[in-house]
C-alpha positions as CSV (number, residue, x, y, z in Angstrom):
1,X,0.0,0.0,0.0
2,X,1.3,3.5,-0.9
3,X,2.6,5.6,2.0
4,X,0.2,8.4,1.2
5,X,-3.0,6.4,1.7
6,X,-4.9,7.1,4.8
7,X,-4.3,4.7,7.7
8,X,-7.7,3.6,8.8
9,X,-6.2,1.3,11.4
10,X,-5.1,4.2,13.6
11,X,-7.9,5.3,15.9
12,X,-9.4,8.8,15.9
13,X,-11.6,9.8,18.8
14,X,-12.4,7.0,21.2
15,X,-9.9,4.2,20.8
16,X,-12.0,1.1,20.0
17,X,-8.8,-1.0,19.4
18,X,-8.5,-1.0,23.2
19,X,-9.8,-4.2,24.8
20,X,-11.3,-2.2,27.7
21,X,-13.3,0.1,25.5
22,X,-14.4,-2.7,23.3
23,X,-15.6,-4.7,26.4
24,X,-17.6,-1.7,27.6
25,X,-18.9,-0.6,24.3
26,X,-22.3,-2.4,24.4
27,X,-22.9,-1.5,28.0
28,X,-22.3,2.1,27.3
29,X,-24.3,2.3,24.1
30,X,-27.3,0.2,25.3
31,X,-27.9,3.1,27.8
32,X,-29.3,5.1,25.0
33,X,-29.7,2.6,22.0
34,X,-31.9,-0.3,21.5
35,X,-30.1,-2.4,18.9
36,X,-33.0,-4.6,17.9
37,X,-35.4,-1.6,17.5
38,X,-32.7,0.2,15.4
39,X,-32.4,-2.9,13.2
40,X,-36.1,-3.4,12.6
41,X,-36.6,0.4,12.1
42,X,-33.9,0.2,9.5
43,X,-35.6,-2.7,7.7
44,X,-38.9,-0.7,7.7
45,X,-37.0,2.4,6.4
46,X,-35.4,0.4,3.6
47,X,-38.6,-1.5,2.6
48,X,-36.8,-4.5,1.4
49,X,-38.6,-7.6,0.3
50,X,-37.7,-11.3,0.6
51,X,-34.7,-10.6,2.8
52,X,-34.1,-14.3,3.4
53,X,-32.8,-14.4,-0.2
54,X,-30.5,-11.3,0.3
55,X,-26.8,-10.9,1.3
56,X,-25.5,-8.0,3.3
57,X,-22.2,-6.3,4.3
58,X,-22.0,-4.5,7.6
59,X,-19.0,-2.2,7.1
60,X,-17.6,-1.0,10.4
61,X,-19.6,-3.7,12.3
62,X,-18.1,-3.0,15.7
63,X,-19.2,-5.6,18.3
64,X,-21.5,-7.2,15.6
65,X,-24.9,-6.0,17.0
66,X,-26.5,-5.4,13.6
67,X,-24.6,-8.2,11.9
68,X,-25.8,-10.9,14.3
69,X,-29.4,-9.7,14.2
70,X,-29.2,-9.6,10.4
71,X,-28.0,-13.2,10.3
72,X,-31.4,-14.2,11.7
73,X,-33.1,-12.9,8.5
74,X,-30.6,-12.5,5.6
75,X,-29.1,-15.3,3.6
76,X,-25.5,-14.3,4.2
77,X,-23.9,-11.5,6.2
78,X,-20.4,-10.1,6.2
79,X,-19.2,-8.2,9.3
80,X,-16.1,-6.0,8.6
81,X,-14.2,-3.9,11.1
82,X,-10.6,-2.7,11.7
83,X,-10.5,-3.5,15.4
84,X,-9.4,-6.9,16.6
85,X,-11.0,-6.2,20.0
86,X,-14.4,-5.3,18.6
87,X,-14.4,-8.3,16.3
88,X,-13.5,-10.6,19.2
89,X,-16.6,-9.3,21.0
90,X,-18.7,-10.0,17.9
91,X,-17.3,-13.5,17.4
92,X,-17.9,-14.4,21.1
93,X,-21.6,-13.4,20.7
94,X,-21.9,-15.6,17.6
95,X,-20.4,-18.6,19.5
96,X,-23.4,-18.4,21.8
97,X,-25.8,-18.4,18.9
98,X,-24.0,-21.0,16.6
99,X,-24.7,-19.0,13.4
100,X,-23.1,-20.4,10.2
101,X,-24.1,-17.6,7.8
102,X,-21.8,-14.9,9.2
103,X,-18.3,-14.1,8.2
104,X,-16.2,-11.6,10.2
105,X,-13.3,-9.9,8.4
106,X,-10.6,-7.6,9.8
107,X,-10.6,-4.7,7.3
108,X,-12.0,-1.2,6.7
109,X,-13.6,1.1,4.2
110,X,-10.4,1.5,2.3
111,X,-8.9,-2.0,2.7
112,X,-11.8,-4.5,2.5
113,X,-11.8,-6.6,-0.7
114,X,-15.1,-8.3,-1.2
115,X,-14.3,-11.6,-2.9
116,X,-17.8,-13.0,-3.3
117,X,-20.7,-11.8,-5.5
118,X,-21.8,-8.2,-5.0
119,X,-24.4,-7.9,-2.1
120,X,-27.9,-6.7,-2.1
121,X,-27.4,-4.4,0.8
122,X,-24.4,-2.7,2.4
123,X,-24.9,-0.9,5.7
124,X,-22.5,1.3,7.8
125,X,-23.7,2.4,11.2
126,X,-21.9,5.0,13.3
127,X,-18.6,4.3,11.6
128,X,-18.3,6.4,8.4
129,X,-17.3,9.5,10.4
130,X,-13.9,7.9,11.1
131,X,-12.8,8.9,7.6
132,X,-11.9,12.5,6.5
133,X,-14.1,13.7,3.6
134,X,-11.6,13.0,0.9
135,X,-11.4,9.4,2.0
136,X,-15.2,9.1,2.5
137,X,-15.4,9.7,-1.3
138,X,-12.9,7.0,-2.1
139,X,-14.7,4.7,0.3
140,X,-18.1,5.3,-1.4
141,X,-16.5,4.5,-4.8
142,X,-15.3,1.2,-3.3
143,X,-18.7,0.5,-1.8
144,X,-20.2,0.9,-5.2
145,X,-18.2,-2.1,-6.4
146,X,-19.5,-4.3,-3.5
147,X,-23.2,-3.7,-4.2
148,X,-25.3,-5.2,-7.0
149,X,-26.8,-2.9,-9.6
150,X,-30.0,-1.6,-8.1
151,X,-28.8,-2.7,-4.6
152,X,-29.1,-0.6,-1.5
153,X,-26.6,1.4,0.6
154,X,-27.7,2.3,4.2
155,X,-25.8,4.9,6.2
156,X,-26.6,5.7,9.8
157,X,-24.3,8.4,11.3
158,X,-23.9,11.9,12.6
159,X,-24.4,14.2,9.7
160,X,-24.8,17.9,10.1
161,X,-27.9,19.6,8.6
162,X,-27.8,22.9,10.4
163,X,-26.7,26.3,9.1
164,X,-22.8,26.3,9.5
165,X,-23.1,29.8,11.0
166,X,-25.1,28.3,13.9
167,X,-22.6,25.6,14.7
168,X,-21.7,26.7,18.3
169,X,-25.3,27.0,19.4
170,X,-26.5,23.8,17.6
171,X,-23.6,21.6,18.8
172,X,-23.7,22.9,22.4
173,X,-27.5,22.3,22.6
174,X,-27.2,18.8,21.0
175,X,-24.5,17.7,23.4
176,X,-26.5,19.0,26.4
177,X,-29.6,17.1,25.3
178,X,-27.4,14.0,24.7
179,X,-26.1,14.2,28.3
180,X,-29.7,14.4,29.6
181,X,-30.6,11.2,27.8
182,X,-27.4,9.2,28.1
183,X,-25.4,10.6,31.0
184,X,-22.1,12.4,31.6
185,X,-19.9,9.6,30.4
186,X,-21.5,9.5,27.0
187,X,-21.3,13.3,26.9
188,X,-17.5,13.1,27.0
189,X,-17.7,10.5,24.1
190,X,-19.8,12.9,22.0
191,X,-17.5,15.8,22.7
192,X,-14.5,13.7,21.5
193,X,-16.5,12.8,18.4
194,X,-17.2,16.4,17.5
195,X,-13.6,17.5,18.3
196,X,-11.5,14.6,16.9
197,X,-13.6,12.7,14.3
198,X,-14.9,13.6,10.9
199,X,-18.6,14.0,10.7
200,X,-19.6,16.2,7.7
201,X,-22.4,18.3,6.4
202,X,-25.4,16.7,4.6
203,X,-24.8,18.8,1.5
204,X,-21.3,17.5,1.2
205,X,-22.3,13.9,1.7
206,X,-25.1,14.2,-0.8
207,X,-22.6,15.3,-3.5
208,X,-20.2,12.4,-2.6
209,X,-23.0,9.9,-2.9
210,X,-24.0,11.2,-6.3
211,X,-20.4,11.1,-7.6
212,X,-20.1,7.5,-6.4
213,X,-23.0,6.4,-8.5
214,X,-25.8,6.4,-5.9
215,X,-29.1,8.1,-5.8
216,X,-30.6,9.1,-2.5
217,X,-34.0,7.5,-2.2
218,X,-34.7,8.6,1.4
219,X,-33.0,10.7,4.1
220,X,-34.2,11.4,7.5
221,X,-32.9,13.2,10.6
222,X,-35.0,14.1,13.7
223,X,-32.4,16.4,15.3
224,X,-30.1,17.7,12.5
225,X,-27.4,15.3,13.6
226,X,-28.3,11.6,13.7
227,X,-29.2,10.8,10.1
228,X,-30.2,7.8,8.0
229,X,-29.7,7.5,4.3
230,X,-31.2,4.9,1.9
231,X,-29.4,5.1,-1.4
232,X,-29.7,3.0,-4.6
233,X,-26.8,2.0,-6.8
234,X,-27.7,3.6,-10.1
235,X,-24.5,3.1,-12.1
236,X,-21.1,1.6,-12.0
237,X,-18.2,4.0,-11.5
238,X,-14.5,3.9,-12.3
239,X,-12.2,3.0,-9.5
240,X,-8.6,4.1,-8.7
241,X,-7.2,1.2,-6.6
């Protein structure tokens, strides 16, 4: 790999390569997230049919929450993450469920090479913000190659939809609301996210998706931060490496 390519294995923000952080991830996040509800809300949002015949990639799968639930419904599921510690948590969960239609792979947005047929659905939840905008665009071009023509891309992440001139007020208010709902410990995590990670504006991400051969079928955000995208692969695109 060329020396100038972004190293997605180095952490930005909270270090989820740490065994301690990986061990505590689910405990912290279930304080304000319901993984099963999120998954079934996603399925409703996407409106997919006959999912038992479909394959899925979970890119940035973390501890495998969505991947493992997906395996109960999808034909085959690939869980991809750069963190050994997070993947170990995911694999330990699968051992308790004896699933045989899941593969876990250590890789990331810029390094995962999908060897099988393109999938029907690729999802990335709360992970895409780990890449700076330039590398988000490259990652989207790579995702295009992993998805069947007419297949779906689902993004769940922090994406900014407010007027940039209002950033101080909007971010401060959002962090305060987050603390009320999830506690002081999670407030610190969100502050680290805003300061050290790479969430972007919706109008920037919209343009990236279009340039990567996707059309945005649906987009929703209830707070101008947490955002869901349902995108369709409309065309093949050229690819650099």
